[in-house]
N, C-alpha and C positions, 0 to 999 in steps of 0.2 A: 412624390415631391414635385414642386413646380419646375417647369423647364424654362430655359432662356426664352425671352419673348419672341425672338425671331425664328425659333426652331419650328413652330407651327407653320409659319409662312414658308420656310424652306421645304418642309415635308410636303405641303400642299402644292407648291410650284413644281415639284419633281414627282408627283403622282404617288407619294408615300404617305397617304392619309392614315394608314394603319400605324406607322411609326409615330405620327403626331399624337396618337392616343396611348403611346407606350407607357407614359408616366402614370397612367391609371392602373396599371397591372404589374408594377415592378416593385421590388423591395419587400421588406417584411410587412405582413398584414397586421401583426401585433405591435402595439407600442412597447417600448423598452420597459415601461413600468409594469406591464402585464406579463413580462417574460420571467422565467426562472433564471437565477444566477448560475453560472457554471460551477460555482462553489458548492452547489447542492448535488452535483454529480458524484457518484461513488464508483469504486473500482468495479463493482458488478455491472455498471453501465458501460464498461469497456474503456476506461480511461485510467491514466496515471498522472497525478498532478505534482509538479516540482515547483513549490512556491518560490524558492530562492532564484530560479531561472525564469519565473513567470511563464512557464511552459506546461501545456496540457498535451499528453501523448495519447493518441488513440490506439488501443491495443486489441480491439475486438472486431473481427471482420463482419461486414454486413450491418453495422449499427447505424441507426438514424437518430439525429439530434434535431428536435423540433421545438421552437419557441424558447430557445436558450439565449441569454445575454452573455456573450463571450468578451465583453469589454475588458481591456487591460491584460489580456493573456494571448500568448502565441501558441498555435496548435500545430503539432507534428503528427501527420497521418502516416502510420507505419504498416497499415493493413489494407486489404482490398474492400471494395463495395461499401464505402462510407458515404453517408448522405447528410448534408446540412440543409435544413429548410426552415424558413420563417425565423431566422436568427439575426442577431446583431453583433457586429464586429467593429473595432476601431484600431487606431495606431498607437495606443498608449504603451504597448509592450516594447515598441521600438524596433521590432523585427517583423517577420512575416505574420500576417493574421492567420493564414492557413498555408502550411508547407507540406506537400505530398512528396514523399521520398521516392527515389528511383526504385523500380521493381514493383510499385503498387499499381493498382488499376481501378477504374470505374469510380473515381471520386465524383460526387454530384453536389453542386452548390446551387440552390434554387430559392427564389423569392426571399432573399436576405438583403440586409443593408450594411454597407461598409462605409464608415465615416472616418476620414483622416484627421478631422478636428483642426485642420489648417496648422498642423504642428510642424515647426521648423526643426526637425531632429533627424538623426540617422534612422533610416527605415529602408527595408528592402522592397517588398511588394505586398499588396493585399493578398493575392493568391499566387503562389509559386508551385506549379505541379510539374514534377519530372516523371510522373507516372504515365500509364497508358490509359487512353480514352477518358479524359476528364470532360465533364459536362457542366458548363456554367451558364445558367439561364435565369432570366426574369429578376435580376438583381440591380440594386443601385450602388454605384461606387462614386463617392464625392470627396473632393478636397484632399486628394492623396498627397502625402509628402513627396513620394518618389513614384516608382512604377505602380501600375494597377494590377495587371495580370501577366504572368509568364506561363506559357503552356507549351507542351511538346506533342500532344495529340488529343483529339476530341473535338468538342463543339463549344463555341461561345456565341450565344444568340439571345436576342430580345433583352439586352441589358442597357442601362442608362449610365454612362460614364461621364462625369462632369467635374471640372475644377482640378487643377494640378499646379505643380511648380512651387509648392510651399517649402521644400527643403532647399536651403541655400547651397548652391554648387552642384546640385544633382542634375543629371540629364534624364528628366522624367519622361517615360514612355507610357502610353495608354495600354497597349497590348504588345508584348515582346515575344517573338518566336526566335530563339537563338539556336535551336536544333529541333529535330523531330524524331519521334519513334513510332509515328503512325500518321494518318491523314489528319489535317486540321481544317475545320470549317468555322469561319467568322461571318455571321450573317444576321441581318435584321437588328443591329444595334445602333444606338445613338452614342457617338463618341465625340463629345464637345470638349476638345483639348485646347481650347483658347484659354490662355493664362488669365485668371481673374485679376482685377485691379489691385487686390490686396496681397497677391502672391509675391514673394521676394525674388523668385527666379522665373525665367521663361520656361515653357514646356519644350520638350524635344520632339519626338514623333508620336502622332496619334496611334499609328500602327508601324511597328519596326520589325522587319524580317531580315535576319542576317545569319551568317554561319559562324557567329562568335563562339557557339558552344558545340559545333559539329555540323554535319550535313543537314540540309533542310530539303524536304521533298513533299509534294502534294499538299499545297495550301490553297484554299479557296476563300476569297474575301468578296462577298456579294451582298447587294441590297442594304448597305449600311449608310448612315449619315456620318461622315468623318470630317471634322472641322478642326482647324488650328494646328499648333505645333510649328517647329521650324520648317520641316517638310512634313506635310500631313501624312504621307505614306513614304516609307523608305524600304526598298527591296534591293539588297546588294550582296554580292559575294566577293567584294573587294575589301581593301583595308578600311578599318574604322579607327576611332580615336584610341581604342584600347588594344587593337589587334592589327598586325601586319597582314598583307595579302596572303602570305604563306601560312598564317595561323588560322585562317577561317576556313570553314567547310564549304562544299559546293552547294549552291542553291538552285533547285530545278523545280519545274512544274508548279509555278506560282501564278494564280489567276486573280486579277483584281477587276471585277466585272460589275457593272450596273450599280455603282455607288454614287453618292453625292460627296465629292471631295473638294474642299475649298478652304480659304483663309489661312493657308500655310504661310509662315513669315517669309520663306524663301521660295515657296511654290508648293504645288500639290503633290508632285512626285519627284523624289531624288533621282537625278539623271546619271550619276557617276557609277560606273561598274554595275550597270543593270544586267541581270542574267540574260543570256541570249534568248531563252525561251519564255521570258516573262510575257504574260498576256495582260494587257491593260486596255480595256475597251468597255464601251457602253457607259462610262462614268460621266457625271454631270457636275457643273458648278452649282453653287447654292442658289443662284437665280433661276435655275431650270435649264440653263444652256448646257449643251448645244441643242439646236433644233435643225430639222431638215428644211431645205428651201422648198418653196411652193412653185406654182406654175409661172409666177412672175420672173423666175430665173431661167425660163426656157425662151429661146429666141434663135435667130439665124443671121448670118451675114448676108448682105445684098449680093447679087450676082456681080463678082469682082470685075468681070470683063466689061461691065457697063460703066465702070468708073474710070476716071482719068488716073492713070498709074504713073507714079514717080518713085524710082528706086535709087537709093544712095549707092555710089560706087566706092568712094573713099571712106576710110574709117572715121573721118571727122566731117563728112559732108553735111551741109545744111540742105534739108529737104523742105520745099515750100509748095503748098497746094495752090489750087486755083480758086476762083470764086464759086465754082461748082462743087460737085461731090467727087472726092479723090480717094485713091487707094495709095497710101504713102508707106514705103517700106525702107527701114533703116538698114545699115550694114552691121557687121559684127563689132564695130567700134562704138564710140560715143558720138551720137548725132544730135543735131538740133532740128526738130521736126515741127513745122507750123502748118496746120491744116487749112487755115483761112476759113472763108464762108463755105456753107454747104454741109451736107451730111457725109463726113469722111470716115474711112476705115484706116486706122493707123497701126502699123506693126513695127515696133522699134528694133526688133532683132536683138542680137547679142550686145553686151556692153551697157553702160548706163547712159540712157538717152534722156534728153530734155524735150518734152513734148507739150505743144499747145494745140488744142483741138480747134479753137476758134469758134465762130458762131455755128449754129446747127446742131443736129443730133449726131454725135460722133461715137464711134466704137473703137476702143483701144484693145488690141489683140495681143495676148501673151501665150506662148506655146511651150516654154520649158523653163526650168530653173536657171538656165544659162542666159536667159533674156535680160539678166541684170536688174538692178534696182532703179527703175526709170522714175523720172520726175514728171508728174502731170500738173501743169501750172494752172489750168482752168477747168478742171473736172466739175461738171454741173450735175448735181443729184437730180434724179427724176427725168433727166434729158439724155445725158451721156451714159454709156454702158462700158463695163470692163468685161471682155470676152475671154473666158478660160476654157471653153468647151473643147478646144483642140489641144489643151495642155497635154504633154506627153504622159500617157498612162492614166489620164483622168477617167473617172467612171462615166458611163453613158446614161445613168439614171439619176434622178434627184435624190433618191435614197442613199446614193453613194457619197453625197456631199453633206457637210454639216456646218453650222454657223454658231459662233459663241458671242458675237457682238464684241463688246470690250472685255469680256471675261477671258480667263486663261484657257489655253488649249487643254483638252481633256484626254488626249491620248488616242484619238481616232484619226485614221488616215483621211486625207482630203478634207481638212477642216480649215475654215476661214475665220479670221478675227481682225479687228483693227484697234489701233491705239492712237491717242492724240498727245503730242508733246511739242513744246516750243513752236506752236503755230503750224505744225505739220501733222497731217493724218497719214498713218502708215498702215497699209493693208498687208496682212501676213497670211501665208499659206503653209500649213503643215502637211506635207505630201505623204509621209510614211507613218505618222502617228507617234513619233518620238517626243512630241510636245515641244519641239523646237521649230522655229520658222525656217522653212527651206526656200522661201521666195517672198520678196517684199516689193511693194509699189508705194512711192511717196506721192501724196496729194497735197498740193499747196493749200494752206489754210486749214480751218477746222471743218471737216466734212463728215458728219455722223452718218456714214454709209449704211445701207441696208442690203438685204439679200436681193431686193428687186433692182439694185444697181449693177448686178452681175448677170452675164449669160453663162450658166454653168453647163447646160445641156442644150445641144443644137437640136432644133425641132426635127431635122431630117434623120436624127438618130433615134427618135422615138419609135416604138414598135407600131406596126399597122394594126388598127383595131380589127377584131374578128368580124366576119360576115354575120348578119342576123340569122337566127335559126329558121329553118323551114317550118311553117305552121303545120300542126298535125291535121290529119284528115278529120272531118266531122265525126263525132262519136255516134255509135248506134244507140238509139234511145231505148232504155229499159225501164220498165215500170217496177218500182220497188214494192215489196209485199207490204201488207198491213197487219197490225196486231191489235186485237181488241179483247174485251172481256172484263173479268173482275181484277181490278188493279189495286185493291187495298183490302186490309183486314185488321181487326182489333181483337186482342186476346187479353184476358185478365188472369193473372197467376193465382193459383191456390197453393197454400203452404204445403211443401213436400210433394207437390204433384207437378208433372211436366205439362207442356202446352202442345196442342196440335190443331191444324186447320188446313183448308185448301181453297182453291178458286179455279174457275175455268177460263181459258184463253182461247181465242179463235184466230186462225191464221188464214189469210187469203192472198193470192198472187194473180193479178190480171193476166200475166203472161203464162200462166199454168206451170211456172217453174217449180221444181222441187225446192223446198225451203228447209234449211237446217236451223236449229235453235240451240241456244246456250245461254247460261247466266254470265253476264259480263261484270261490270263494276258493281260492287256492293259497298254500301256505307252504313255505319252504325252511329247513332247519336243517342246518348243517355242524358236525360233531362231531369233535374231535381228542382225543388223550390228555389234553390240558389242559382239555377242556370245550367249551362252545359257542364256535365260531369263525365264526359266520355273518357277523359284521361285516367279515370280510376280503373277502367277495365284493362286487364292484362291482354297480351297478344293472344294467348290461348283462349280466353273468354270471348274476345272479338271473333276469333275463328269459329268457336262453337256456335255463337249466334248466327253467323253467316252460313255455316254448314247445314243448319236446320232447313234452309230453303232449297228445294229441289224441283226439277221439271219431270213430268211423267214420260216425256218423249223428247228425242233429240232431232227428229226430222218429220216433215209433212210432205207427202207425195201428191202430185196432181194439182198443186196450186191452192188447195183448200183443206182445212181440217181443224180439229180441236185438240187441246192438251190441257193438262191440269198442273197447276203449281201446288205444291204441298209444303207445309211447314210443321216441323216437330222439334221440340227442345226438351231436354231432360230437366228433371227438377233441380239437379245440381247446377245446371246452366242458368235457369230462370231465377234461382235463388240469389243471384248477384243483384237483383233488382229489389230495392227497398220499398217501404210503404209509400204509395202515391208517386213513385218514380216511373217514368215512361221511357221505353227504349224504342226508337224508330229505326227499323231495318228497311233500307231501300235497296232493292235488287233490280238491276237493269236486265231485262230479258231481250236478247238480240236475235232477230230473225233475218237470215241472209239467203237470197235466192241464188240460183245457179250462176248468174252473171255477176255476182258480187255485190249487188245492191243490198243494203242493210237498213233495217228499221229497228228501233228499240223502243221499249215500253217499260217504265218504272212500275214495279209492284211495291207498294208501301205498306208495311205491317207495323202496327203499334202494339207493344207489349206493356202491360201495367203490372207492377210488382206489389208484393205484400211484405210485411216485416218478418224477418227471421232473427230471433234473439241470439245473443252471443252464447257460445259453448266453451267449456273448459277443455284444455288439452291434457293428455297424460303426462307430459313433461313438466308440469307445474311443480314447484317446490312449496309444500304446504306446512312444513314444520322446520323448526331450527332450535338449537340450544345456545343460549348465551352463558358462557362460563365466566364467572367473576374473575377480573384481572387482579394483578398484584399492585394496582395503584394505591397510593396512600389513602387512608380512610377518610381524609378531609379533601380529597381531590375533587376539583370542579370539572374534570374531564368526563367524557361520555364513552360508553361502550355500546356496540351495536352489532346486530346480525341482520342479514338481508336475504331475500329470495325473490323469485319471480313466479307469477301465475301466467301461464300461456293460454291464450284464448283465440277463438276464431269466430267470424261472423260472415255468413254468406253475402250479406248486403254490403257491397263494396264501398258505398259512400258513407256508411254509418260511422259516426264519431262517438267515442265512448267516454264515460266518466266512472269514477270509482269512489266508494264510501267505505269507511271502516267503523265497526261497532264493537266496543269492548265492554267490560263490566266495571262497575264502580269499585274503587279501591285497588285497581290494577297498578302495579309498579311500572314506570316507564311509559313510552308512547309508541304505538305502531302506526306509521303513516304509509300511504300508498299513492302512486301516481301512474298514469298511463305512459309508460316509457316508449312504447311503439304501438300505434293504433293498427287496426286490421284493415284499414282502407286499402283499396286496390287489390284485395284478395290475399294479402300477406297475413301471416300469423301475427296476432297482437301480443303484447306483453305488459303486465302490470308489475311494476317494481315495488315491493314492500320492504320497509326497513323498520326494525324495532330498535329503539335507543333508550338507554337508562343512564342516569348519573352514577358515576363510580361510588360516590359516598352513600347513595341510596341502597345499593346492593352489597356493599362491603360488610354489612352486619351479618351476612349469612356465613355460616361456618361450613366446614367440610361435610359432605354427605347431605347437606340440606338443599332443597330445591323447591321452586314454585312453578306451577304450570298455569299459563294464561291462554285462553282461546279467543280469537278475534274473528268476527264475521266480516269478510271482504266481499262486497257486492259490486259487480260490473254491470253497468246499464248502458243501453244504446240510445236512451232518451226517447224511445218510441214504444215503451212498454216491455221491451225485452231485457230481462235481468237474469244473471246467473250469480250464485253465491257460493263461496268456498270458505270453510273455516281454516284459519292459519293458527297453528299451535306453537307457542313460544315457551320453552322451558328455560327458567333461570336457575342455573346450577351454582351453588355456593362453593367456595374454595377456602381453604384455611388461610386466614390472614395472620401472619406472624405477629407476636407481641412487640411492643416498642418500650424503650426506656428513654426518658427525657429528664431534663432538670439540671440542677447545679452539680457539676461533677469535678470540680477542681478548686483547690485552695493553695495559696502560695504566701510565705512570710519569711522574714529574716529572724534568726535567733538573736538573743541578746537584748530584746526590747521589753521582756517581761520575765517573771519568774516561772510562769507556766503558760501553756497555750491550749486553746480549744477551738477547733474549726469544724464547721458542719455544712451540710447541704441537703436539699430534698430531692429525691429521685421519684419520678412519676412513672408508673407502669400502666400500660393500656393495651387492649386487644379489641380490634373492630368487631370481632365475632362475639356477640353478646352472650353466647352460651359457654364460652371457654372459661376455665378456672385456672388462675395463674399461681405459680409457685416461684418464690425468689430465693436466691442463694448466693453466697460468695464462693467462687470456684478457684480463685487463684490470687496470690499476692506476690509481688516481686519488688526488689529494691535495686536502685542504681545510684552509686556515689560517684560524682565526677568533680574534678578540680575546676578551678576557674578557667583553665586552658582547655577544658573539655576532655581531659584524660580520664578514662574509666578506672577507678581505684576501689571498686566495690570489694575486692579481695582483702583490703585492709581492715574490713569490719569483721569482728568476731561473730561466731554463730549466736552467742548470747545477745550481742548488741543488735544484730539483725532481728532476732526474735522479739526483743523489747520494742523496737521501732514498729514492727508489724502489729504488735499487740495494742498499740495506741488507737487502731481503727476499729470501730464498731458499727453494725448495721442490723436492725431487726430483719430477720428473714423467715421464710416459711410460706405456707399456703395462705393466699389472699381470700379464697372462697368467692371470688367474683372476677370479672374481666378487667378490673381496673383498681388502682390503689396507689399509695405512696408510702415512702419510708424515709426517715432522716438518718443520714450517716453522720458520725461524730469522730473526730480525731483529737486526742489529747496527748500532751507531752510536757515535761518540765524543761526549763531552759538548760539546766545542767546536763540533761540527757542529750542535748544537741551541741554541747561545747566542743565536741570532736570536729565540728565543721570549721574549716579554715575560711579565710577571707574569700567570699564569693564562691566557695564550694557549694555544690547542690546535691541533695539527696532526694530522689523521687521515689515515693511509694505508690505503686500501681496496684489497685485492688479491682479485680474483674468481678463485676456483679452480673448475675444471669437471671433471666425470667423465662419460664417454660410454660407453654399453654397445653402441654400433654397431647397435642394433635400434630406434633412434628414441627411446631414453630418455636424457635428459641431465639432470644436476643440477648446480647451482652453489652455492657458499657463499662469502660474503665473510669474509675474514680482516682484522680491524681492528687496526691498530697505532696507538695514541693516545698522543702525547707532549705533556706539559704543561710550560709554562715557569715559571721563577722570575725575579725581577728581577735585571738587571745594571746597576749604576750607571754614569752617564756619567763620562767622564774628559777632562781637557785633555791634548792630545797634545804631549808634549815641547816646551813653550813655551821660546823663546829670550828672552834678557834684553831684546832690542829689542821683543819682542812684549808685554812686561809693564811697560814704562816709557816715559816721554816727558818733554819739558821745554818750557817757554814762557819767553821772555826779553823784558824791557821795556827798550828802549834810551834813551839820554839825549836823543835827538832826538824820541822819540815824544811825541805830543800828548795831553795829559791829557783833552782834551775832544773828541778826534776821533771816539770811539765805535767804534774799530777792534776786531774780535774776533780773538783769537789762538786757534788750534786745533791740537791734536795728536791723531792717530788711530793705531789699531793693530788687529791681528786675531789670533785664537787658533784653532787646530784643535781640534775637539771630536769624540769618538766615543762611541756607545752601541750595544752589540751587539744590543739588543732592537729589532727592526725597527719595531715598532708604537709605541714610545715617542716622545713629543713633549716637548721641553725648555722649561721656563720659566726666564727670566733675571731676576735681581734684582741691584741694585747698592747697596752700603752704604758711606758714608764712615766711615773708622775713627775720626775725631775731629770734634768740632764746630768751626765757624768757618771751614770751607774756603770758598774763593772759586771762582767758575766753576761749570760744570755738566759732570758725567760721565755718559755714556749708553752702553748696550750692547744690541745686538740679535743674534739668532742666525738663520742661514739654514740650513734643513735640506737635506741632500743624500741621495743614494742609498746603500743599504747601511749605514746607521747613521752615516756621516761627515757632520759639519756644520761650519759656520764661524761664529765669534762675532766681530763687529766692534765696537770701542769707539771713542769720540770724546770729547775734552775741549775745552771752549771757555771763554775768559775775556775780559772786556772790558778795554781800555786803562785805563780809569778805575779799575778795581779793582786792576790790577797796579801802577799809579802810586802807590797808597797804601801799598804794602808798604814797610816800613822796613828789611826784610832779606830774604834768600832764604828760600824755604819749600818743604818737601816734603809733598805731600798723597797719602795712600794710600787706594785704593778696593778693597773686596772684591767680586769678581764671583762670583755663586752660580748654579749650574745645578741644576734640580730636575726629575726625570723623572715626578713624580706618583705613584710607587710606592715612595717611600722612598729612592730613589737620589739622592745629592747630591754635587756637585763644586764646590770653591772655588778661586779664584785671585786674588791681590792684584796690582793695577796701581798703579804709583807715578808721580806727576806732579811734576816739579821746577819751581818758579817762581823766576826771578831777574831783577835789573834793575841798570842803571848808576846811579852817584851823580850827582845834578844839580850843575852849576857854580854858584858863589856869584855873585849879582847885586849891583851897587853902583849907587846912585843919588846924583847930586850935588845935585840940588835937586828939590823937588816943590811945585808951587803948590797951596795949599789951596783946595779948592773947584773946581779946574780940572783937575788930573791924576788918573788912575785907575790903580790897580795891580791886575792880575789875577793870581791865584795858582792 
């Protein structure tokens, strides 16, 4: 991805050009569109996926995930040695992208892309690893909502981290180390933690090292570009926003070395509670600062005794120089010092002094931090000097000083900078490298000082240059030997035959020295029509060509003599050369005399090759069987088998092609390609693949097969061809038969007097030689109420048999591999009257087809009949069933309490088996006496009995003055809208009472009861 425009410049200014090119080799090399989704992973890949938690758990040690898009999921690593490479991650899951649990080890994340999508939502980190030895390399992390990386041991290197602060309220860190369980190295990364303009929150620390999770030990941060954040780097074992000082662990052995650290909102390095042993050195600002001063910062004070000396006595004395050159010295107090004309040396001493150098070239001397913050009113750049060479503890070499200009201190001791504010230029000196100014000088006005305005090293402190070396004595002149003779040769190879040849060399030495000979440097160049092809030769082949060159002798005595060079190469060595290819072997023969003088002579041999054709290797796969799959007969899918032919070719530069020849009428296609050529001496491989459409071979039955032979030819393009027959056997398998077609009918009873439903079943078998037989193997019935209650048991065996008998289907042998049959179901409406409102009876008839090769298929034909309501009826009631009478005689006792009762019964029928009748009674008029009740007793097959009873007391009957008829309406309700009514009449009658006569009644003694 593209870097911020200033990063290239920052890297170049700080000698980190390799980091400037980091964006060319980080992140996933595949596009997201070309990656597999994590949803394609299976448990066998070592994962468990919990969709409700958006969590993928890694359960298999040693597994590698490459080219996977993990967008929208959080990954928990529970095992060791897990690797992610060339993958994509984002912040959609709302938690960690990768979370390595404590106790795990060796997690590796390489060349992957992490995109926070600028989401303002709760998020932890892209990578949180509490395991051991985590390696995070060559990745891109961009636009993180919160933290990027949390690590406890391992290495973070060559990553590009950019964009942060997108989660409101978060204290986002680039890399956070809260505790360690092993060494941590953070190197060679670009961490651009400057908050983008569209982020809602500022970033916290680019690198944060604290003891918030426990002790921290052995952390190295080196050679990174670290930009932005509140403090770019924070290293502390003190209190933080979330932990008190007593809650954090000890932080030791942290080294921040040779990084670019800049653009922190509050500074480069957090200064509070720095660990005592923190090493922070060699770091630079983005501009390339600091730099070391050059020779312009070397100088010396004049001989002070030659100057007019004026020394202050009182703490507030005014010291005034003369018109000449003076040495003016202030006291420990605050003095006013005026140099006047001349070249003065002014030393203010302790306290804050106000100094004017006046005209001339003045030197202002400062010797310790106790010299106070002096005010120089007329410092002239390029003319006056600030002398710090005698500062207490100051280095005596220029390399010990550094200069940052107007940039911040970088943590190096004896570092100078300056700043301009409110019309005053302030020079600051960091003596101890704690990034704080230990000493300051105020210059009046805006004076953009440079290193040449300071004397940092006194010339008298420079080391004395060493004395020039004593010239050596003149050498004794020695005459080198000479080497002449046959220095070239040409050899043409013959197929399967080696090469040999020789040539004579003559050695002479004018000094008669003994001469030793050896073969020195040897070079081999292989040239083809396309140019230099030496790279095709293996190391062993190069060594074999060189080893063929030898010398007949290793020494010549007496200063003169001859020797022979010989060359021999085996046929297997020379075979590496192809037709019209030349190999040039240059062997340097070195002759050295007894005094060390050496002369060399190149012997150049040219070898010309011939063509060696390709040969097949024993490991080739030359036959395969394609077994018919169980794909549907009309499938458009492909089946395939494959193999490889292994071949070799001695000619290391030959490139090969392959052709395939089959016979007319073959099924399918055999293709072949050169998967690996034999160039460079390696074994070649031709990958062949036979493919055929499912539907083409599905017509083959069990035990049927077809054999097809293909001629595969491998050619080197130079006349060398080798051919191999590849045999493909296509083996048939039984394809089971199928049943398709219309297999269901549904209707409501009550719409016709009879019903006939039908459908056509189609039987088929892809195997053309199979003969099919059809049959009905089972029938079953289920009766359910409208509420879904199974009441099949209410059906009688006879009723069930009658319903099943309504289904018919022609069955038997089809005598072919395909056919059809029509099933028919018939029933009369009255046969279905037993179905209540929305009751359903389902007849399932299982139809089977058998190919007699082990293939059987079944299909259920469903006939579904639904009921409508049939109202209940009173069955042919007689007059005696619907009437009754009660009589009160003249002798009945009005106070006896005797009940008179009349009873009767009615036959009731409801064709709907599942209906239940509710009974109600209503008097047709008011003022009736007695009580009328009715109950129903349900029986089998829809027949029920209703019993009624009427009761009346003597006392009520005795009050009647005349006979009376009472009518009651009995109502049946089946709950589905079906109602039947029947009136029952009760006749009440009584005798007339006789007249009573009394002759006398005694008042107060007799009683008349009525």
